[in-house]
VOVOMI-352712 format. One record per residue (C-alpha): residue number from 1; residue in three letters; x, y, z. Coordinates in steps of 0.2 Angstrom, whole numbers, plus 5000, padded with zeros to 4 digits. Layout:
// residues N
[NUM; 'ALA'; [X; Y; Z]]
...
// end
This chain:
// residues 496
[1; 'MET'; [5188; 4925; 4966]]
[2; 'LYS'; [5190; 4942; 4975]]
[3; 'LYS'; [5178; 4950; 4963]]
[4; 'LYS'; [5165; 4937; 4966]]
[5; 'ASN'; [5166; 4939; 4985]]
[6; 'ASP'; [5165; 4958; 4983]]
[7; 'SER'; [5150; 4956; 4972]]
[8; 'GLY'; [5142; 4944; 4985]]
[9; 'ASN'; [5146; 4956; 4999]]
[10; 'PHE'; [5139; 4971; 4989]]
[11; 'PHE'; [5122; 4962; 4986]]
[12; 'ALA'; [5121; 4956; 5004]]
[13; 'ARG'; [5123; 4974; 5011]]
[14; 'ASN'; [5111; 4981; 4999]]
[15; 'LYS'; [5097; 4969; 5001]]
[16; 'TRP'; [5096; 4972; 5020]]
[17; 'ILE'; [5099; 4991; 5020]]
[18; 'TYR'; [5087; 4993; 5006]]
[19; 'SER'; [5073; 4982; 5013]]
[20; 'LEU'; [5074; 4988; 5031]]
[21; 'GLY'; [5072; 5006; 5025]]
[22; 'GLY'; [5055; 5001; 5018]]
[23; 'VAL'; [5048; 4999; 5036]]
[24; 'GLY'; [5047; 5017; 5040]]
[25; 'ARG'; [5040; 5023; 5023]]
[26; 'ASP'; [5026; 5010; 5024]]
[27; 'LEU'; [5022; 5014; 5042]]
[28; 'ALA'; [5019; 5032; 5035]]
[29; 'TYR'; [5010; 5026; 5020]]
[30; 'SER'; [4998; 5015; 5030]]
[31; 'LEU'; [4994; 5028; 5042]]
[32; 'TYR'; [4989; 5039; 5028]]
[33; 'THR'; [4981; 5027; 5017]]
[34; 'TYR'; [4972; 5016; 5029]]
[35; 'PHE'; [4968; 5028; 5043]]
[36; 'LEU'; [4965; 5045; 5036]]
[37; 'LEU'; [4947; 5042; 5032]]
[38; 'THR'; [4944; 5034; 5049]]
[39; 'PHE'; [4953; 5048; 5057]]
[40; 'ILE'; [4941; 5060; 5048]]
[41; 'LEU'; [4925; 5050; 5052]]
[42; 'TYR'; [4929; 5047; 5070]]
[43; 'THR'; [4936; 5064; 5075]]
[44; 'LYS'; [4927; 5077; 5063]]
[45; 'ASP'; [4909; 5080; 5063]]
[46; 'VAL'; [4905; 5080; 5044]]
[47; 'THR'; [4889; 5081; 5034]]
[48; 'ASP'; [4886; 5069; 5020]]
[49; 'GLY'; [4889; 5083; 5008]]
[50; 'GLN'; [4906; 5087; 5016]]
[51; 'PHE'; [4910; 5068; 5016]]
[52; 'ALA'; [4906; 5067; 4998]]
[53; 'ALA'; [4917; 5083; 4995]]
[54; 'ILE'; [4932; 5075; 5004]]
[55; 'SER'; [4930; 5059; 4994]]
[56; 'ILE'; [4929; 5068; 4978]]
[57; 'ILE'; [4944; 5078; 4982]]
[58; 'MET'; [4954; 5062; 4987]]
[59; 'VAL'; [4949; 5054; 4970]]
[60; 'ILE'; [4954; 5069; 4960]]
[61; 'CYS'; [4971; 5071; 4969]]
[62; 'ARG'; [4975; 5053; 4967]]
[63; 'ILE'; [4971; 5053; 4949]]
[64; 'TRP'; [4982; 5068; 4946]]
[65; 'ASP'; [4996; 5061; 4957]]
[66; 'GLY'; [4995; 5045; 4947]]
[67; 'ILE'; [4997; 5056; 4931]]
[68; 'ASN'; [5011; 5064; 4939]]
[69; 'ASP'; [5021; 5048; 4942]]
[70; 'PRO'; [5028; 5046; 4924]]
[71; 'ILE'; [5033; 5064; 4925]]
[72; 'MET'; [5042; 5061; 4941]]
[73; 'GLY'; [5050; 5046; 4934]]
[74; 'GLY'; [5056; 5056; 4919]]
[75; 'ILE'; [5064; 5069; 4931]]
[76; 'ILE'; [5073; 5055; 4941]]
[77; 'GLU'; [5079; 5048; 4924]]
[78; 'ASN'; [5086; 5065; 4920]]
[79; 'THR'; [5094; 5068; 4937]]
[80; 'ARG'; [5113; 5069; 4937]]
[81; 'SER'; [5121; 5072; 4954]]
[82; 'LYS'; [5136; 5065; 4964]]
[83; 'PHE'; [5123; 5056; 4975]]
[84; 'GLY'; [5115; 5047; 4960]]
[85; 'LYS'; [5098; 5049; 4952]]
[86; 'PHE'; [5088; 5041; 4965]]
[87; 'LYS'; [5094; 5046; 4983]]
[88; 'PRO'; [5091; 5065; 4982]]
[89; 'TRP'; [5073; 5062; 4978]]
[90; 'ILE'; [5071; 5048; 4991]]
[91; 'LEU'; [5077; 5060; 5005]]
[92; 'ILE'; [5068; 5076; 4999]]
[93; 'GLY'; [5052; 5066; 4997]]
[94; 'ALA'; [5053; 5058; 5014]]
[95; 'ILE'; [5057; 5074; 5024]]
[96; 'THR'; [5043; 5085; 5015]]
[97; 'ASN'; [5031; 5071; 5016]]
[98; 'ALA'; [5033; 5068; 5034]]
[99; 'ILE'; [5030; 5086; 5038]]
[100; 'VAL'; [5014; 5086; 5028]]
[101; 'LEU'; [5008; 5070; 5037]]
[102; 'VAL'; [5009; 5078; 5054]]
[103; 'LEU'; [5000; 5093; 5048]]
[104; 'ILE'; [4985; 5083; 5041]]
[105; 'PHE'; [4983; 5073; 5057]]
[106; 'SER'; [4985; 5088; 5069]]
[107; 'LEU'; [4972; 5100; 5060]]
[108; 'PRO'; [4961; 5107; 5074]]
[109; 'LEU'; [4949; 5114; 5060]]
[110; 'LYS'; [4931; 5108; 5057]]
[111; 'GLY'; [4918; 5110; 5044]]
[112; 'SER'; [4921; 5119; 5028]]
[113; 'ALA'; [4937; 5126; 5035]]
[114; 'PHE'; [4944; 5108; 5037]]
[115; 'VAL'; [4938; 5103; 5019]]
[116; 'ILE'; [4948; 5118; 5012]]
[117; 'ALA'; [4964; 5115; 5022]]
[118; 'PHE'; [4962; 5096; 5019]]
[119; 'THR'; [4962; 5099; 5000]]
[120; 'PHE'; [4978; 5109; 5000]]
[121; 'LEU'; [4987; 5097; 5011]]
[122; 'TYR'; [4981; 5081; 5003]]
[123; 'LEU'; [4988; 5087; 4986]]
[124; 'ILE'; [5005; 5092; 4993]]
[125; 'TRP'; [5006; 5075; 5002]]
[126; 'ASP'; [5003; 5065; 4986]]
[127; 'MET'; [5016; 5075; 4977]]
[128; 'THR'; [5029; 5074; 4990]]
[129; 'TYR'; [5026; 5055; 4992]]
[130; 'THR'; [5028; 5052; 4974]]
[131; 'MET'; [5046; 5059; 4975]]
[132; 'ASN'; [5051; 5047; 4988]]
[133; 'ASP'; [5040; 5032; 4981]]
[134; 'ILE'; [5046; 5032; 4963]]
[135; 'GLY'; [5064; 5036; 4969]]
[136; 'TYR'; [5064; 5021; 4981]]
[137; 'TRP'; [5056; 5008; 4970]]
[138; 'SER'; [5066; 5014; 4954]]
[139; 'MET'; [5082; 5010; 4963]]
[140; 'LEU'; [5078; 4992; 4965]]
[141; 'PRO'; [5081; 4986; 4947]]
[142; 'SER'; [5098; 4995; 4948]]
[143; 'LEU'; [5104; 4985; 4962]]
[144; 'THR'; [5105; 4968; 4952]]
[145; 'SER'; [5100; 4961; 4936]]
[146; 'GLU'; [5103; 4942; 4941]]
[147; 'PRO'; [5086; 4933; 4942]]
[148; 'ARG'; [5088; 4925; 4958]]
[149; 'GLU'; [5096; 4940; 4967]]
[150; 'ARG'; [5081; 4951; 4960]]
[151; 'ASP'; [5069; 4938; 4967]]
[152; 'VAL'; [5077; 4939; 4984]]
[153; 'ILE'; [5078; 4958; 4985]]
[154; 'THR'; [5060; 4960; 4978]]
[155; 'SER'; [5053; 4948; 4990]]
[156; 'MET'; [5063; 4955; 5005]]
[157; 'SER'; [5058; 4973; 5001]]
[158; 'ASN'; [5040; 4968; 5000]]
[159; 'LEU'; [5042; 4958; 5016]]
[160; 'PHE'; [5049; 4973; 5026]]
[161; 'SER'; [5036; 4985; 5017]]
[162; 'GLY'; [5023; 4973; 5023]]
[163; 'LEU'; [5030; 4973; 5041]]
[164; 'GLY'; [5028; 4992; 5041]]
[165; 'THR'; [5010; 4990; 5035]]
[166; 'ILE'; [5007; 4976; 5049]]
[167; 'LEU'; [5015; 4987; 5063]]
[168; 'ALA'; [5004; 5002; 5057]]
[169; 'ASN'; [4988; 4992; 5056]]
[170; 'GLY'; [4992; 4983; 5072]]
[171; 'LEU'; [4997; 4997; 5083]]
[172; 'ILE'; [4988; 5012; 5077]]
[173; 'PRO'; [4970; 5005; 5081]]
[174; 'ILE'; [4976; 5001; 5099]]
[175; 'LEU'; [4984; 5018; 5102]]
[176; 'THR'; [4969; 5028; 5095]]
[177; 'VAL'; [4953; 5019; 5099]]
[178; 'GLY'; [4947; 5010; 5115]]
[179; 'LYS'; [4954; 5008; 5132]]
[180; 'LEU'; [4973; 5011; 5127]]
[181; 'ALA'; [4970; 5026; 5116]]
[182; 'ILE'; [4983; 5040; 5119]]
[183; 'GLY'; [4975; 5053; 5130]]
[184; 'ASN'; [4958; 5043; 5130]]
[185; 'SER'; [4954; 5051; 5113]]
[186; 'ALA'; [4957; 5047; 5095]]
[187; 'VAL'; [4960; 5065; 5092]]
[188; 'THR'; [4976; 5065; 5103]]
[189; 'GLY'; [4980; 5047; 5098]]
[190; 'TYR'; [4982; 5051; 5079]]
[191; 'LYS'; [4992; 5067; 5082]]
[192; 'VAL'; [5005; 5058; 5093]]
[193; 'VAL'; [5006; 5043; 5082]]
[194; 'SER'; [5008; 5054; 5066]]
[195; 'ILE'; [5023; 5063; 5074]]
[196; 'VAL'; [5032; 5046; 5079]]
[197; 'ILE'; [5029; 5038; 5062]]
[198; 'ALA'; [5035; 5054; 5053]]
[199; 'LEU'; [5051; 5053; 5062]]
[200; 'LEU'; [5053; 5035; 5058]]
[201; 'PHE'; [5050; 5038; 5040]]
[202; 'ILE'; [5064; 5051; 5039]]
[203; 'GLY'; [5076; 5040; 5049]]
[204; 'CYS'; [5073; 5024; 5038]]
[205; 'GLN'; [5074; 5033; 5022]]
[206; 'SER'; [5090; 5042; 5028]]
[207; 'PHE'; [5097; 5024; 5032]]
[208; 'VAL'; [5094; 5019; 5014]]
[209; 'CYS'; [5102; 5035; 5006]]
[210; 'ALA'; [5117; 5033; 5018]]
[211; 'GLY'; [5120; 5014; 5016]]
[212; 'VAL'; [5114; 5008; 4999]]
[213; 'LYS'; [5128; 5007; 4986]]
[214; 'GLU'; [5122; 5007; 4968]]
[215; 'LYS'; [5130; 4995; 4956]]
[216; 'PRO'; [5134; 5002; 4939]]
[217; 'LEU'; [5123; 4994; 4927]]
[218; 'ARG'; [5121; 4994; 4908]]
[219; 'ASN'; [5115; 5011; 4902]]
[220; 'ALA'; [5114; 5017; 4920]]
[221; 'VAL'; [5121; 5034; 4914]]
[222; 'SER'; [5115; 5042; 4898]]
[223; 'SER'; [5120; 5059; 4891]]
[224; 'GLU'; [5103; 5060; 4882]]
[225; 'LYS'; [5089; 5066; 4893]]
[226; 'THR'; [5071; 5059; 4891]]
[227; 'GLY'; [5057; 5071; 4888]]
[228; 'PHE'; [5039; 5068; 4892]]
[229; 'LYS'; [5034; 5063; 4875]]
[230; 'GLN'; [5048; 5050; 4875]]
[231; 'MET'; [5042; 5044; 4892]]
[232; 'ILE'; [5024; 5041; 4885]]
[233; 'LYS'; [5031; 5032; 4870]]
[234; 'ILE'; [5042; 5020; 4881]]
[235; 'LEU'; [5028; 5016; 4892]]
[236; 'PHE'; [5014; 5013; 4879]]
[237; 'ASN'; [5025; 5004; 4866]]
[238; 'ASN'; [5030; 4991; 4879]]
[239; 'LYS'; [5015; 4980; 4879]]
[240; 'GLN'; [5021; 4969; 4893]]
[241; 'VAL'; [5023; 4984; 4905]]
[242; 'LEU'; [5005; 4989; 4901]]
[243; 'TRP'; [4998; 4972; 4904]]
[244; 'THR'; [5008; 4971; 4920]]
[245; 'ALA'; [5000; 4988; 4925]]
[246; 'VAL'; [4982; 4981; 4922]]
[247; 'MET'; [4986; 4966; 4932]]
[248; 'LEU'; [4993; 4977; 4947]]
[249; 'LEU'; [4978; 4988; 4946]]
[250; 'PHE'; [4965; 4975; 4949]]
[251; 'VAL'; [4976; 4965; 4961]]
[252; 'ASN'; [4978; 4981; 4971]]
[253; 'MET'; [4959; 4984; 4971]]
[254; 'SER'; [4956; 4966; 4977]]
[255; 'GLY'; [4968; 4967; 4991]]
[256; 'SER'; [4964; 4985; 4997]]
[257; 'LEU'; [4945; 4983; 4999]]
[258; 'LEU'; [4946; 4971; 5013]]
[259; 'THR'; [4956; 4983; 5024]]
[260; 'ALA'; [4947; 4998; 5018]]
[261; 'PHE'; [4931; 4992; 5025]]
[262; 'GLY'; [4938; 4981; 5038]]
[263; 'THR'; [4940; 4994; 5052]]
[264; 'ASN'; [4922; 5000; 5051]]
[265; 'TYR'; [4915; 4983; 5048]]
[266; 'ILE'; [4924; 4977; 5064]]
[267; 'TYR'; [4918; 4992; 5074]]
[268; 'LEU'; [4900; 4989; 5069]]
[269; 'SER'; [4900; 4971; 5071]]
[270; 'TYR'; [4911; 4968; 5086]]
[271; 'GLY'; [4913; 4984; 5096]]
[272; 'TYR'; [4923; 5000; 5096]]
[273; 'GLU'; [4940; 4993; 5102]]
[274; 'GLY'; [4956; 4994; 5094]]
[275; 'SER'; [4962; 4977; 5099]]
[276; 'PHE'; [4949; 4969; 5088]]
[277; 'THR'; [4956; 4978; 5073]]
[278; 'THR'; [4974; 4973; 5078]]
[279; 'LEU'; [4970; 4955; 5080]]
[280; 'PHE'; [4962; 4955; 5063]]
[281; 'VAL'; [4977; 4963; 5055]]
[282; 'VAL'; [4990; 4952; 5064]]
[283; 'PHE'; [4982; 4937; 5055]]
[284; 'TYR'; [4980; 4946; 5038]]
[285; 'GLY'; [4998; 4953; 5040]]
[286; 'ALA'; [5006; 4937; 5045]]
[287; 'ALA'; [5002; 4931; 5027]]
[288; 'SER'; [5016; 4943; 5021]]
[289; 'GLY'; [5029; 4934; 5032]]
[290; 'ILE'; [5023; 4917; 5027]]
[291; 'SER'; [5023; 4922; 5008]]
[292; 'PHE'; [5041; 4928; 5010]]
[293; 'VAL'; [5046; 4911; 5018]]
[294; 'ILE'; [5037; 4900; 5006]]
[295; 'TYR'; [5039; 4909; 4990]]
[296; 'PRO'; [5058; 4904; 4987]]
[297; 'LEU'; [5053; 4886; 4991]]
[298; 'LEU'; [5039; 4887; 4979]]
[299; 'THR'; [5050; 4893; 4965]]
[300; 'LYS'; [5061; 4878; 4966]]
[301; 'VAL'; [5047; 4866; 4961]]
[302; 'LEU'; [5034; 4877; 4953]]
[303; 'LYS'; [5034; 4891; 4940]]
[304; 'ARG'; [5027; 4908; 4943]]
[305; 'ILE'; [5011; 4905; 4934]]
[306; 'GLN'; [5007; 4889; 4945]]
[307; 'ILE'; [5010; 4899; 4961]]
[308; 'VAL'; [4998; 4912; 4954]]
[309; 'ARG'; [4985; 4899; 4952]]
[310; 'ILE'; [4987; 4893; 4970]]
[311; 'SER'; [4986; 4911; 4976]]
[312; 'PHE'; [4970; 4914; 4967]]
[313; 'ALA'; [4962; 4898; 4974]]
[314; 'LEU'; [4967; 4903; 4992]]
[315; 'THR'; [4959; 4920; 4989]]
[316; 'ILE'; [4943; 4913; 4983]]
[317; 'CYS'; [4942; 4901; 4997]]
[318; 'GLY'; [4945; 4914; 5010]]
[319; 'TYR'; [4932; 4926; 5004]]
[320; 'ALA'; [4919; 4913; 5002]]
[321; 'ALA'; [4922; 4907; 5020]]
[322; 'PHE'; [4921; 4925; 5026]]
[323; 'MET'; [4904; 4928; 5017]]
[324; 'LEU'; [4897; 4911; 5024]]
[325; 'THR'; [4902; 4912; 5042]]
[326; 'GLY'; [4898; 4931; 5044]]
[327; 'THR'; [4880; 4927; 5037]]
[328; 'LEU'; [4877; 4910; 5045]]
[329; 'ILE'; [4886; 4911; 5062]]
[330; 'THR'; [4877; 4921; 5075]]
[331; 'SER'; [4890; 4920; 5089]]
[332; 'PRO'; [4900; 4937; 5088]]
[333; 'LYS'; [4915; 4929; 5096]]
[334; 'LEU'; [4916; 4914; 5085]]
[335; 'SER'; [4912; 4924; 5070]]
[336; 'PHE'; [4926; 4936; 5074]]
[337; 'TYR'; [4939; 4922; 5076]]
[338; 'LEU'; [4934; 4914; 5060]]
[339; 'LEU'; [4936; 4931; 5051]]
[340; 'CYS'; [4954; 4932; 5058]]
[341; 'ALA'; [4958; 4914; 5052]]
[342; 'GLU'; [4950; 4918; 5035]]
[343; 'SER'; [4960; 4934; 5033]]
[344; 'LEU'; [4975; 4923; 5034]]
[345; 'PHE'; [4971; 4913; 5018]]
[346; 'ILE'; [4965; 4929; 5009]]
[347; 'GLY'; [4981; 4938; 5014]]
[348; 'LEU'; [4992; 4924; 5009]]
[349; 'GLY'; [4984; 4923; 4992]]
[350; 'TYR'; [4985; 4942; 4989]]
[351; 'SER'; [5003; 4943; 4995]]
[352; 'LEU'; [5009; 4929; 4984]]
[353; 'PHE'; [5000; 4937; 4969]]
[354; 'TYR'; [5006; 4954; 4972]]
[355; 'LEU'; [5024; 4948; 4975]]
[356; 'ILE'; [5024; 4940; 4958]]
[357; 'GLY'; [5016; 4955; 4950]]
[358; 'ALA'; [5031; 4966; 4957]]
[359; 'ILE'; [5043; 4953; 4950]]
[360; 'CYS'; [5034; 4953; 4933]]
[361; 'LEU'; [5036; 4972; 4932]]
[362; 'SER'; [5055; 4971; 4937]]
[363; 'ASN'; [5058; 4959; 4922]]
[364; 'THR'; [5050; 4971; 4910]]
[365; 'ILE'; [5066; 4982; 4912]]
[366; 'GLU'; [5077; 4970; 4903]]
[367; 'TYR'; [5063; 4967; 4890]]
[368; 'ASN'; [5063; 4985; 4887]]
[369; 'GLU'; [5082; 4986; 4886]]
[370; 'LEU'; [5082; 4972; 4873]]
[371; 'MET'; [5068; 4980; 4862]]
[372; 'THR'; [5074; 4998; 4863]]
[373; 'GLY'; [5092; 4998; 4870]]
[374; 'GLU'; [5087; 5008; 4886]]
[375; 'ARG'; [5083; 5002; 4903]]
[376; 'ASN'; [5072; 5016; 4909]]
[377; 'GLU'; [5070; 5009; 4927]]
[378; 'ALA'; [5062; 5025; 4934]]
[379; 'LEU'; [5049; 5027; 4920]]
[380; 'ILE'; [5044; 5009; 4920]]
[381; 'PHE'; [5043; 5007; 4939]]
[382; 'SER'; [5033; 5023; 4940]]
[383; 'VAL'; [5019; 5011; 4934]]
[384; 'ARG'; [5018; 5003; 4950]]
[385; 'PRO'; [5014; 5018; 4961]]
[386; 'PHE'; [5003; 5024; 4947]]
[387; 'MET'; [4992; 5009; 4948]]
[388; 'ALA'; [4992; 5009; 4967]]
[389; 'LYS'; [4985; 5027; 4966]]
[390; 'LEU'; [4973; 5024; 4952]]
[391; 'SER'; [4966; 5009; 4962]]
[392; 'SER'; [4965; 5019; 4978]]
[393; 'SER'; [4955; 5032; 4968]]
[394; 'LEU'; [4943; 5019; 4962]]
[395; 'GLN'; [4942; 5012; 4979]]
[396; 'GLN'; [4938; 5029; 4986]]
[397; 'VAL'; [4923; 5030; 4974]]
[398; 'ILE'; [4917; 5013; 4980]]
[399; 'ILE'; [4919; 5018; 4999]]
[400; 'MET'; [4910; 5035; 4996]]
[401; 'VAL'; [4895; 5026; 4988]]
[402; 'VAL'; [4894; 5013; 5000]]
[403; 'TYR'; [4895; 5024; 5016]]
[404; 'LEU'; [4883; 5036; 5010]]
[405; 'ALA'; [4871; 5023; 5005]]
[406; 'ILE'; [4871; 5014; 5022]]
[407; 'GLY'; [4871; 5031; 5032]]
[408; 'LEU'; [4887; 5027; 5041]]
[409; 'THR'; [4890; 5046; 5045]]
[410; 'ASP'; [4875; 5045; 5056]]
[411; 'ILE'; [4884; 5034; 5068]]
[412; 'THR'; [4902; 5041; 5066]]
[413; 'ASN'; [4897; 5059; 5069]]
[414; 'LYS'; [4890; 5054; 5086]]
[415; 'ILE'; [4906; 5045; 5090]]
[416; 'SER'; [4916; 5059; 5084]]
[417; 'ALA'; [4907; 5071; 5097]]
[418; 'ALA'; [4912; 5059; 5111]]
[419; 'GLU'; [4930; 5058; 5106]]
[420; 'ASN'; [4931; 5077; 5106]]
[421; 'SER'; [4922; 5078; 5122]]
[422; 'ALA'; [4935; 5067; 5130]]
[423; 'ILE'; [4947; 5081; 5127]]
[424; 'SER'; [4937; 5096; 5132]]
[425; 'ASP'; [4929; 5087; 5148]]
[426; 'PRO'; [4941; 5073; 5153]]
[427; 'SER'; [4934; 5072; 5171]]
[428; 'VAL'; [4917; 5067; 5165]]
[429; 'TRP'; [4922; 5057; 5149]]
[430; 'THR'; [4932; 5044; 5158]]
[431; 'VAL'; [4938; 5028; 5149]]
[432; 'GLU'; [4923; 5018; 5156]]
[433; 'TYR'; [4910; 5031; 5152]]
[434; 'LYS'; [4916; 5035; 5135]]
[435; 'ALA'; [4916; 5016; 5131]]
[436; 'SER'; [4898; 5013; 5137]]
[437; 'TYR'; [4892; 5029; 5128]]
[438; 'ILE'; [4899; 5023; 5111]]
[439; 'GLU'; [4893; 5005; 5114]]
[440; 'ASN'; [4875; 5012; 5115]]
[441; 'ILE'; [4878; 5022; 5098]]
[442; 'LEU'; [4884; 5006; 5089]]
[443; 'SER'; [4869; 4997; 5095]]
[444; 'GLU'; [4859; 5009; 5083]]
[445; 'ALA'; [4868; 5001; 5068]]
[446; 'SER'; [4856; 4989; 5058]]
[447; 'ASP'; [4860; 4971; 5052]]
[448; 'GLY'; [4858; 4978; 5034]]
[449; 'MET'; [4872; 4990; 5037]]
[450; 'THR'; [4885; 4976; 5041]]
[451; 'LEU'; [4877; 4964; 5028]]
[452; 'ALA'; [4880; 4977; 5015]]
[453; 'LEU'; [4898; 4980; 5020]]
[454; 'ARG'; [4901; 4961; 5020]]
[455; 'CYS'; [4895; 4959; 5002]]
[456; 'VAL'; [4906; 4973; 4996]]
[457; 'MET'; [4921; 4966; 5005]]
[458; 'THR'; [4919; 4948; 4997]]
[459; 'VAL'; [4911; 4949; 4980]]
[460; 'LEU'; [4921; 4964; 4973]]
[461; 'PRO'; [4938; 4958; 4978]]
[462; 'VAL'; [4935; 4941; 4970]]
[463; 'VAL'; [4930; 4949; 4954]]
[464; 'PHE'; [4945; 4960; 4953]]
[465; 'MET'; [4957; 4946; 4957]]
[466; 'GLY'; [4949; 4936; 4943]]
[467; 'ILE'; [4953; 4950; 4931]]
[468; 'GLY'; [4971; 4951; 4937]]
[469; 'PHE'; [4972; 4932; 4935]]
[470; 'TYR'; [4966; 4932; 4917]]
[471; 'VAL'; [4979; 4945; 4912]]
[472; 'ILE'; [4994; 4937; 4920]]
[473; 'SER'; [4988; 4920; 4913]]
[474; 'LYS'; [4984; 4926; 4895]]
[475; 'LYS'; [4993; 4942; 4891]]
[476; 'TYR'; [5010; 4942; 4901]]
[477; 'LYS'; [5023; 4933; 4891]]
[478; 'ILE'; [5039; 4935; 4901]]
[479; 'ASP'; [5040; 4918; 4910]]
[480; 'GLU'; [5056; 4911; 4917]]
[481; 'GLU'; [5062; 4904; 4901]]
[482; 'GLU'; [5058; 4920; 4891]]
[483; 'TYR'; [5067; 4930; 4904]]
[484; 'ASP'; [5083; 4919; 4902]]
[485; 'ARG'; [5082; 4921; 4884]]
[486; 'ILE'; [5081; 4940; 4885]]
[487; 'LEU'; [5096; 4941; 4896]]
[488; 'SER'; [5106; 4930; 4884]]
[489; 'GLU'; [5101; 4941; 4869]]
[490; 'ILE'; [5107; 4956; 4879]]
[491; 'ARG'; [5124; 4948; 4883]]
[492; 'LYS'; [5126; 4943; 4865]]
[493; 'LYS'; [5123; 4961; 4860]]
[494; 'GLU'; [5136; 4968; 4873]]
[495; 'ASN'; [5149; 4955; 4867]]
[496; 'GLY'; [5146; 4957; 4849]]
// end
């Protein structure tokens, strides 16, 4: 009885400390992923050539960083320290990445000098974040192998990661754009915000390293180190890992395009005010909380594939409504509130789908153990960030093409000049004067510009989600019954 209680307390402690630690890291990730391009467009005067160069740099660095993920996974697998194999990299990655984050959002450089410095810092950011990211998510399967417990800790960690994303997307626009911008300028706002978030990132990940207790699992320690060739063999011989990776790639693409274009779409359609973006994000982000509440309830009456079908239907309905209301309704106020409501359905469908994708990837750990006798958590979980980075690379290509095609930099460069003038001449560039000046700039945007953004934000996500739905429906084989069979086979081998 005592052993059972100890096990219960062990899991209860870990699930809260591990999940809460994800808030700070996703605050930092969201600032970098969702706002870096916005920061550049609205605080730096960039030519189309410089914007294209920055975009290409981002694509190349993200692809390289994705290739680097399995290498980092192998390094973690081979790590032997008194602190375990995950914690050293979690903490080292958090500290170094936080420093680079502040430097990127504090650069006073402009033009070609900014592009050169940006190239170096961007690459360093990706490499340091990989240390933390793979270490953090690779730790998850080592905390429990019980299906219900793994569902709980996976959903909780995704919930609190989502909370970090919600806080970032909700607070950063208000603190950097509009009437409540820190220092009445996006330049000052992003600098201060980056410092605060960097400190929270380090604090949350230190909390994880100090508080989480790893449970010794099968094959958790191995005297044989894994080389790069063996890593590739493990990843590409496990077909279920590969199909899960394909699914995560397209689901990531689907969910990220709405937020990637959302900020500029809202500025062009409804005004340069951070509170508009915040309200949109509150509705979209609330879906993560709702999915956390309803997912355990849904699993009691539905199988995962049935939940996937529901989430896909919600996503399609949400995007279809967004396209129709944005095109047919002429009242900006009504159109905006409907957009917020529609984003709730889109976000709920995406959150449920992605949550199930994360669980599917977790379950391939035991599948790999049954097939090969090795768990290789870090190697397999490196697939998740790899797909996230690959999808963000493809996303950046789409963003570059769309923004150059519609001539967005013609608008953003004028706003950038106003943001910098608010620092150099604050007596003239008051809150009211700057707001009126930017409103006149935004009036130059054509209806075709917003229509093009709306089409990209609705059609492509549905196509990408459809591909992900096909893969999980037709190619992924580890359903609830199969996972139970795998666990049973593993126990037989251990006892035999």
